[in-house]
C-alpha positions in Angstrom: -36.0 -8.2 -8.0 -35.7 -5.1 -5.5 -38.5 -6.9 -3.0 -36.4 -10.1 -2.0 -32.8 -7.9 -2.0 -32.4 -7.0 1.4 -32.4 -10.2 2.6 -29.0 -10.9 0.9 -27.4 -7.9 0.1 -23.9 -9.4 0.8 -24.2 -13.2 -0.8 -26.3 -11.8 -3.4 -24.4 -8.3 -4.6 -22.6 -9.7 -7.2 -25.0 -11.8 -9.0 -27.3 -8.7 -8.8 -24.6 -6.6 -10.5 -24.4 -8.7 -13.3 -28.0 -9.1 -13.9 -28.5 -5.1 -13.6 -25.6 -4.5 -16.1 -27.5 -7.4 -18.2 -30.9 -6.1 -18.4 -32.2 -3.9 -20.5 -35.6 -3.8 -18.9 -34.4 -2.5 -15.2 -35.0 1.4 -15.0 -32.0 3.1 -14.4 -33.2 4.6 -11.1 -33.5 0.9 -9.6 -29.8 -0.2 -11.2 -28.6 2.6 -9.3 -30.3 2.0 -6.3 -29.3 -2.0 -6.4 -25.3 -1.1 -6.7 -25.3 2.0 -4.0 -26.6 -0.6 -2.0 -24.4 -3.1 -2.2 -21.3 -0.8 -1.5 -19.9 -2.3 1.4 -17.0 -0.4 3.3 -13.9 -2.4 4.1 -12.0 -1.7 7.8 -8.0 -1.0 7.8 -6.7 -3.5 10.1 -5.5 -1.9 13.4 -2.5 -3.0 14.6 0.5 -2.2 17.0 3.6 -3.0 15.2 6.8 -1.8 16.0 8.5 0.2 13.6 12.1 1.6 12.7 13.4 5.2 12.3 16.5 4.5 9.4 19.3 6.3 11.2 19.8 9.5 9.1 23.9 9.1 9.2 23.4 5.8 7.3 21.4 7.8 4.4 25.2 9.1 3.0 26.4 7.4 0.0 27.0 3.5 0.9 28.0 0.6 -0.8 24.8 -0.8 -2.3 23.5 -4.5 -1.3 22.7 -6.9 -4.6 19.6 -9.3 -4.5 19.8 -13.1 -5.0 17.6 -16.1 -5.1 18.7 -19.4 -4.5 15.9 -20.3 -7.0 15.7 -20.8 -10.6 14.6 -17.1 -10.9 14.6 -13.7 -9.4 10.7 -12.9 -9.8 8.5 -11.0 -7.3 7.9 -14.2 -4.1 11.3 -15.4 -4.9 13.6 -16.3 -1.6 15.8 -13.1 -1.5 18.8 -12.6 0.1 21.3 -9.4 -0.2 25.3 -9.8 -0.8 27.5 -6.6 -1.2 29.9 -6.7 -4.0 32.5 -8.7 -2.8 29.5 -11.3 -2.3 29.8 -11.6 1.3 26.4 -11.9 2.7 24.7 -9.0 4.5 20.9 -9.9 4.5 20.9 -14.0 4.4 17.8 -16.3 3.3 15.4 -17.2 5.4 13.2 -14.0 6.2 12.1 -12.1 2.7 10.8 -12.8 -0.1 11.9 -10.8 -3.5 9.0 -7.8 -3.9 10.9 -5.4 -6.8 14.3 -4.3 -5.1 17.2 -5.4 -6.9 19.5 -2.7 -5.6 19.2 -1.5 -2.0 21.0 1.4 -1.4 18.8 2.8 1.4 16.2 0.2 1.7 14.3 -2.5 -0.1 10.8 -3.8 -0.3 10.1 -7.2 0.0 7.7 -9.5 1.4 7.8 -11.1 4.9 8.9 -14.9 4.2 9.4 -16.6 7.1 8.8 -20.0 5.3 8.1 -21.7 2.0 4.2 -21.2 3.1 3.3 -18.1 4.0 3.9 -14.3 2.8 3.1 -11.7 5.5 3.1 -8.2 5.5 4.5 -5.7 2.4 7.3 -3.7 4.3 10.2 -1.5 3.4 13.8 -2.8 5.6 16.8 -1.2 5.8 20.1 -3.5 5.3 19.7 -4.2 8.9 16.7 -5.9 8.4 14.6 -3.7 10.3 11.3 -2.6 9.3 10.5 1.0 8.4 6.8 0.6 7.5 4.8 -1.0 5.7 4.1 -0.8 2.3 1.0 0.5 0.4 -0.4 -1.1 -2.6 -0.7 0.2 -5.9 -2.1 -2.1 -8.8 -0.9 -5.4 -7.5 2.5 -3.7 -6.6 4.3 -1.5 -4.0 3.3 2.2 -4.2 5.7 4.2 -6.8 7.5 7.5 -6.1 6.1 10.7 -7.3 7.9 14.0 -6.8 10.3 12.1 -4.5 7.7 10.8 -2.2 5.9 7.7 -2.0 3.1 6.8 0.7 3.8 4.4 3.5 1.7 2.9 6.6 2.7 2.5 10.2 -0.4 1.0 12.1 -2.8 1.4 9.4 -2.2 4.8 9.3 -0.7 6.8 5.7 2.6 9.5 5.4 5.3 9.9 3.0 9.2 8.4 2.9 11.3 10.0 0.7 13.9 7.6 -1.5 16.0 7.0 1.3 13.3 5.1 3.6 13.1 8.1 6.3 9.4 8.6 7.0 9.8 12.8 6.4 5.5 13.2 6.8 4.5 11.3 9.6 2.1 8.1 8.9 -1.3 9.6 10.9 -3.9 10.5 7.9 -6.9 8.1 7.4 -5.7 8.3 3.4 -3.3 10.5 1.8 -3.1 10.9 -2.1 0.0 11.7 -4.3 1.8 14.7 -4.4 1.5 16.8 -7.7 3.4 20.2 -7.8 4.7 19.9 -3.9 0.9 19.8 -2.9 -1.2 16.2 -2.0 -4.5 15.9 -0.4 -5.2 13.7 2.9 -7.8 13.3 5.3 -8.0 12.3 9.2 -11.2 10.7 8.1 -11.9 8.2 5.2 -14.2 5.3 3.9 -13.0 2.7 1.4 -14.7 0.2 -0.6 -14.4 -2.0 -3.7 -15.8 -0.9 -7.0 -17.8 -3.3 -9.5 -14.5 -3.9 -11.3 -12.7 -5.3 -7.6 -10.5 -1.6 -7.3 -10.4 0.5 -4.3 -11.9 3.5 -4.1 -12.1 6.2 -0.9 -14.4 8.6 0.0 -14.3 11.5 2.6 -15.5 14.7 3.4 -12.7 16.1 5.0 -9.9 16.5 2.4 -7.2 19.4 3.0 -4.0 19.8 1.1 -0.4 19.7 2.9 3.2 20.7 1.3 6.1 18.4 0.8 7.2 19.3 4.7 3.8 18.3 5.9 2.4 21.7 6.4 -1.7 22.5 6.2 -2.0 25.0 3.1 -4.7 27.1 4.3 -7.3 27.8 1.4 -8.9 31.4 0.7 
């Protein structure tokens, strides 16, 4: 098994993993060697999208917008529009699909959906349809808020936005973790790969901590 392994790493990794895990005869070190050799790092897409910084004067209490659909049910992937309480359409059908935001106060998570056959980027938009950032994926949906902040992306770099959609810690990191007791680990250099269960894993030799203002925390 190990002799012929190098010739087809990419095409045969899944089969080899399965055989390794099911075999009681293969030594532990051989299994470990196969699994490590199968690790394939993924490159985050490099883009040059334009983003909008939400107008801070618009982050006062304003009239909420309600998600509606022209389909039978409002569910992930449905055509979505947003209307005000009077029923006036503020964000019309035709550009976006529903992605979990029932009420738009400051921003909404949506899927770009230019036609019935195409779903595009996961983005946060304001009530003027400006794209504020791309969404970080977690558990097949958008990342959640932790201590008032959520992780977001701009052109492949991660940062943090608050509940008003303001990017309060710039998108400059290769990877960023959630805040815990006011501290988060981030890195400028990271590699990402899929584990045996299909989950994304990130490794880095240069993690450091920041506070909720984005200041680097000096370690003793």
